N, C-alpha and C positions, 0 to 999 in steps of 0.2 A: 843379338840382333834380326837373326831369323823368326824370332817370336813376333815383334815388332813386326816384321815386314809383312808376315802370315796377316794378324791383326789387322792392318792398314790395308790389304786384298781383300780381308773380308767385309769390311766396314764401305771401301769404293763397289766390291760385286753386287752387294745387298741394294748400293744407295744407287748407281748407274744402273742396274737390272728393274731396281725400286721405279749404302747412298744405291656451291654447289654453284630457270638456266634454261629451259630447253621452252620451245616457242608456247606449247599445249601449259609449261607452269611459270610461264614470265613473270604475270603478276607476281608470285610468289617474293621467287627470285630480285625482280627488279623495287621491290615493296622495302628489303631492309639485306643489308649485307649481315649483320648476323644471321642469318637463315644459317641454322647449321650443314654444311658442305662435308664432300669424302673428294677427294682423287684419287685415282688406281690406274695403274699400266696396265695392257690388253695388248697383245699378238706380239709377246716375246721373243717367239721363238722366228719371229718372221717380219712384220714390218709396228715393230713397237706404237703406241699408243695414246694419248693422255686424256683422260674422260674424267669427267665430275659430274655429281649426282646429289640428291639428298643426303642428308649422312643414312640413312637407312638403306640405301641402292636406288634407289627410287630416282625415277624421270632421269635417264642418261643423259649424257651428251657431249660427244670426241669433241677436243680442242684440238688435237693437230700431233703430229708426230714427239714423240718423246720416250727414252727409255727411263727416266728418273722424273718424279713430280714432289711439288712439297705447296699445299693453298697456304696461304696467306689467315691470319689470326682472322681480319677481317673479311674472310671470303669473299673476298672481289676480285685476287688475284691468284692466279697459278703457277710458279715458277718452277721451269720444264726444260731439262735436259735432252740432247737429241744427239743422234754419232748418224753423220752423213759414208753410207755406206761406201761409192764409190771410193770417199776421199781419206776416209777415218776419222774425218772434222768434227768436233765439237763444236753446238750451240749454247747458248745458255738468251732461252724466249720467256716471254710473259703470257700469260694466255688472261684475259678477261670474263669473268664468272659471269657477267649479271646481263640480260637483258639488255638492249642496241648500245654495251658501250663500242668505245670504240676496238681497231682490230687486234693481233698479237704485235710486242715488239721485240726485236732480238736485238738484248743489253749486250751481250757476250759474243760477239759472231766468230768462226770457224778457225777456233784454235787446234793443233795436232795433239797436245799434250789433252787429257782424262782431264772434266770438271768432275767434281761430285755437290752436291747442292748438301748444306750444312742445318742452315736456320733463318727463319725469320725473325724481328725485331717483332718486340709487343704490339709495336703501331703499325704496322702493314706495311712500312718501308724503305728497309735495308735487309739485304738478304744476305749471307757468308757464304758461297763457294771457294772450293780450291782448284787451281787448277797448276795439272801435274801431279805427278809423285814424286819423286825422289832426285830434288829436291820441289817442293812445289809452294806457289804462291797461293795464300789465304786472302782472299778478295774479299772486301765489302760494295758490295752493288747500292747504287743510291736508287730506285724506284722511281723518283717523283722527275729525277733529271736524267735516268737511264746512264751516269756515268759511274766508273768502275776505276777502285784503287787498290793495290796491296797494302797490307798495313801487316802482314809479317810472311818469312818463308825459311825453309826447311822442308822437314818431312811429320806435316800435320797431323796429331791423332784425334780430329777433334776439334768443334768452338761452337760455342752459344753466348747469346747477348744475354746482358743482366735482364732481370726478373723486371724492372722498372723502369723507369723512361727517360734515364741516361744513356742508351746505346755505347756502354762498354761491351767489352769482349773480354771472355775472358778462353784462353785455347792450350791447345796441349804441343811442344815440338820438339823433334832429338832436329842436333845440326847432324846434316851430311855426313854419312858413315863415322858415326858414333852411334851407341848404343843407348845412353841417357839419355832420357823423356822427361821432358818435367812443366808444369801448368803456366802459364803466364798471363798477363792482366795488361789489356791495354785499350787506347781509345777507339771512337771510331773514324778517326784520322789516322790514328796508327801510330799514335804520340804516346809519350809519358810510358811504356812500356816496362814492366816490372816483371820478376821471378816471382810464383809465390811458392813454389815446393823447388824442394833441391835435395832431393831423394835419386834422381832420376830414373824415380819407376812408378810416375802417375802421370793418367793419361786420359781420353775421352770428356771432357769435363760435361756437365751438364749443369747451368746455374737455375734452381729455382727459389723459389720463396724462402726453405732452411738453409739456402750455402748451395757450395759449388761440389755436387756429388759428382768424383771419378773414381774410377778402376786403377786400383795398386798392385805392380806385382809384387808375388813372392815367390823368389827362387825356389826349385823343387830338384834335390836329390834325381837325379838317371832321368832326369825331363826337361830338352832344351827350354820348352815352352814351361813359363812361371807359373804361378796359380795368381787369376785375380778375383782382387775382393772389393767390394763396395766403401770407399772410403767418403766422408760431406766435411765443408770444411768453411770457415765463415767466407764475407765475398773477399773482405784483405787478405785472407791464405789463413788467419790465426783459427787455434781451436778446434786444429783434424786430427779426426774421431775414426775408428773402425766401426761400420754398418754390419758388415757381413763375415759372418765365417764359415759359407757354403764347404769349402773344404773338398772340392771335388776335385776325382783323380783322375791323373795323366790317361790317356788323351786330353778329356775335356778342359781346358783353360778356364774360365768363370764370368762372372759376370761386366757388363757394360750398360750402364744408364739410357736411357731412349728418351725418356718424357716422362711428368711429374704432374700433380695434379695443381689446380688454382690455389690450394692454401698449403701444394709441400708436403700434406701426408701420406701420398698416395704414387710410388714409383714405382713406374714398369724397367725391367727393364730384360735384356736380353744373354742367355747361359749360352756362350761360343764354344763352338764344339771345334773338334778336330783339324789340321789341316787337310782339305781335301774333301772337308766331309758334306760340306753346303749346307749344314743344320744350323741350327739355334732353337731355344724352347725361351719361352718369357716366362718372365717369374717376378712376382709380385711383390715390392718389398712396404710393408706398415709401417708408417714413420709416427703414427698417433699417439706412442704409448712411451712409456721409461725407457722400451729396450726396444729398436727394430725386428719384426718380425718376417722373418721370408718364408716362400712357397714355388714350389710349380704354379703356373695360373693357373694352367690347363688341365693340369693333372694328366699330362699325355707323354710325357717324358722326352719329345720330340716332336717334329713336324709340325712346329709353326714360328713363326716370325713374330715378335713385337712390334709393331708401327705405331703405334698410339694412344693415348689415354682422353678419357673426355675431364675435360675443370673440373666438374663435378668429384670428379675418381671412382664413379660407380663401374662404367665400360671399359673395357679394350680392343681397342680394334685390333686382327693381329691378321696376317696375310699365310693362309696355311699351305705347307707345301714345302717344298723346296728347291735348289737351283738346280738340282741337278736335274729335275721334271719340269719344268716348266709350264709345259701344255696344263698340266695336273693342276697350276695355281687357284685358291679362290680366295677371296678375305670373309675372313669371319668380325661378330664380336659376341664379345662374354661379359656377364658380371663380372666384378673385381673380385668378386665374395666366391665367384664359380657358380658352374651351372654348364646347360647346356648350351653350346654356342649355335648363332644366328647366322648364318650365311645368306650376306647380304651383294655378292658380286661372285656368280659362279664361275667366269673365268674370268679373271683377273688376277693385278698381286702389288704389291707395295704400295700403299695405301698411306692415303695422310686426311687429316680434318681439321675442321675448327671449333668439332660440337665442344 
């Protein structure tokens, strides 16, 4: 149980610290929502703030308070979680990105439990967010009606929307005070829920065009933390197969899927570090051939957190630095094939984009 709680803590920490617009560029932003935009967080040690900019970091604009944020696939809105220092209350808000649009809207107001943003639906109308930790509610937020409801409860280890237009959701859950964690499939209403895995060791699902990628635990002798390798199964739970065999040594744990390209052939994952290390490293997993090929995406061994990948799979978005030194964070992009990174935000981190 300690290992699962640690990884949940890492996921929440990354997302909570993380888990385009300007009048001078208003014409470009107002013309078409598909303009590639990026959101990121600044002031993490003082007053965390959400910013939006073009995908290359230019034309930045402050949207409002927030310690984590995700931009919608359409680029028209940014979902952001903020924490009120005086009351330690958490709030989920929506910020518009386009010139001339309406003001921000509070979707889930002031909760005492932590909130963790997980995903937007492909059509930019729904959001997945957890409220609480152990137990947590997996909430589905409708941005059109500004209503939300719980679709699952328990200790949640990730959730993702189906890549098509069904609005189905895949999520990983452990029952309270239980160590077994499995992956489930449900509808946007939280109905017809069914269990996809039964091994008690499957978590952090990411649903892409190739199927559901997830992390599967392998127990290790002389270590309380199991090894995490990536597996892939069909959307109905069939055809499960192992993708990676990294065989990392303790205290490193293993891989957690972050994002995939539009064709599902380029997968971005993070190698999760030991408890208390606040470290991760992006890994590129190539699924285009008969056998998966994986490698350290930056070649730096540590010091980066993979945030997102472009739809064409050619570019990786990452935060340089660790949670132990928030002042030194920067946002960088680098080619999928490897090469010199480009700094797009000098002071900021935990980015997302619709590129």
